[in-house]
N, C-alpha and C positions, 0 to 999 in steps of 0.2 A: 504494500500500500504506500502511495506517495505521501510525503509530508506536506500537508496543505499550507503550512506556515513557511515553507522553504521558498526561495526565489522561483518565480515562474519559469525562468530559464533552466534552473536545476531540475525542475519537475519535467520540463519538456525533453531534456536530454537524458534523464534517467541515469543508467549506469555509465553513460558516456561523459557525464559531468566531470568525473575525476580524471579523465584524459585531457581535459582542457589545460592549456598553459596557465600558470598562476596569474599572470597579468590579465588574461581574458576572464578567468574566474572572478578576479577582483572587480572587473568592470561590471559584471552581471549578477553578482551575488548580493541581491537587494531584497530585504524584507520590508513589509509595510512600515512607513515612517522614515525609511532611509533614502538617501539620494546619492548620486554619483555625478561629479562634474568633470568633463574632459575638455581640452582645447587643443587645437592643432591647425593644420593647413590642408586644403584639398585642391586637387586639379579637377576642374569640372568641364565636361565636354558633351556635345550632342551633335547629331547630324542636322544639317541646315534645313532639311525638309520638315523637321519637327517644329521649327521656330514659330510659325503662326499658331500652332496648337498650344505651344508652351506659353505664349503670351496670354492665352485664355485661361489655361489651368493655373497659372501663377496668381490670377485674381482670386482664386478660391483656396489659396494656401497649399497648392499641389506643386508639381514640377514647374520649373522656371526657365526662362530663355537665356539667362546670363551664362557666360562661360569665362574661364580664367584659370590662371595658375597661382599656386600659393595663396588661395583664398582663406583668410583667417576664419575659423569656424569654432563655435562653441556648442557643446552638447550637454544637456542636463537630463539625467534619468531620475525620476521620482517614483518610488514605489508607494502605492496607496491601495485603497479598496473602493470599488464602485458602489452605486446605490443598492446593489443586491448583495453587498458584502463580499464580492469576489475580488481576489488580488489582481491588480493591474499595475502597469508601469507606464507613466506618462513621459514621452520623449519630447524634449524641447530643443530644436536645432535652430541655430542662427548662423547664416553665412554672410560675411561682410565683403561685398564686392566693391571694387574701386572704379569709379567712373573716369572717363578720359580727362575730365577737368580736375581730378584728384579728390573729389568728394566721395563719400561713402554711401553705398546703397545696401540695406540689409534685406535679406530674404529669410523669412521664418517658415519653418516647416515642422508642425507639431503632430503628434499622433498618440494613440493609446493602444497599448499591447496587452493582451490577456491570453490565458491558456485556452486552447480549443481541443478538448478530448476527441479523439477519433478512434474508437475501438481500443486496441491494445496500444496505439500510439497517441502521442500528444503533439499537436502543432501549436504554433503561436498565431494569433490573429491580430494584425495591425490595422486599426481603424484610423483613417485619415479624414480629410474634409469631405463634405457632401455625402456623408454616410457610406463612403466607399471603404472597402477593406480588402486585405490580401492575407491569405493563410500562408504561413512559412513553415517548411520542414527543416529542422536543425540536425546537423551531424558534426562530428569532430573527426578531423583527418589524423594521419599518423604523426604529424608534427605538433598536434595540440591546437590547431587552428579551428575556429568556429565557422561553419559554412551554413548559409541559409539558401533555400531554393523555394520559389513560389509554388504553391500547391492548390491554387484556386483563387479567383477574384469574386467579390461579392458586393451587393448592396445590402446594407443593414437596416432592417425595419423592426424596431424594438429588439427582440431577441431572435428574430428570424433572419437567416442568411439566404439571400436570393442570389443564385449563381449568375455571374456576368461572363458570357463567353468572350474571350479575348485571346489573340495569338501571342501576346507578349509574355515574356518570362523574365523573372527577376532572380539575380544571383548576388550574394554578398559573401565575402570572405574576410575574416578578421584574424590576424596572426600577431605573434609577439615580435616586437622590434628586435633586430639581431644583437644590439649592444646595450640598449637602455632598458633597465628592468621595469620602469614605470611607464613605458610607452608601448603602443601597439599600432599596427598598420591595418588599413582596411581598403577594400575595393568593392564598388557597387556597379552592377551592369544591368541594363534593361535591353533585352534583345527581341527582335522580330524575325520571323522566318524570311529567308532570302536577303534581308537587310543586315542581319547580324546586330552588332552593338550600336544602338541608336541613342542611348543616354547613359552617362556614367560619371562616376567620380572616384578618385582614389587619393590616399594621403596617409598621414600618421597623426596620432594624438598622444597627449600626455595626460595621465590621470592627475588632477589637481586637488580633488577632495572626494 
């Protein structure tokens, strides 16, 4: 039986949790009332054909059209419980883009993550803006890196998940920095059939609290 007081990431990974690199465990080992803050820099890129769509999705706190290298980024994870008393983690991301004139433009991207039991397995469900959500399957590789892969997209109506057919796939990998014990690296990819990688970012972060 899984410990319901444990981190939702620990519950989703089950016996794989202990195979995670210590810095990745530290990032995700959060119980209700705890928070983790990290900061770092990302390289953000996307295919030009998505730009018109990204200008629209950005208005709703979803994907954005800006690109750049070494974009200063902060991420705060806050573990809490929802109205039904279920453990959730609120992700608060903020990317600081530089305009050509030197001024700063912030893009915020928040989401709520909870455990999604599926038979013998447990996925994580990340709910973003407009009641859209993606189920993510977690695994740990032989080097202790954490890997996410999308396992379905949904519209959330109350507690009901309505499947949304889409050809896109999401992949995330987080792994320990090779030399700094309090840092980790990450890469995010959104892919489409025939087009490959259409949106992504990668970089490294330092755990600051």
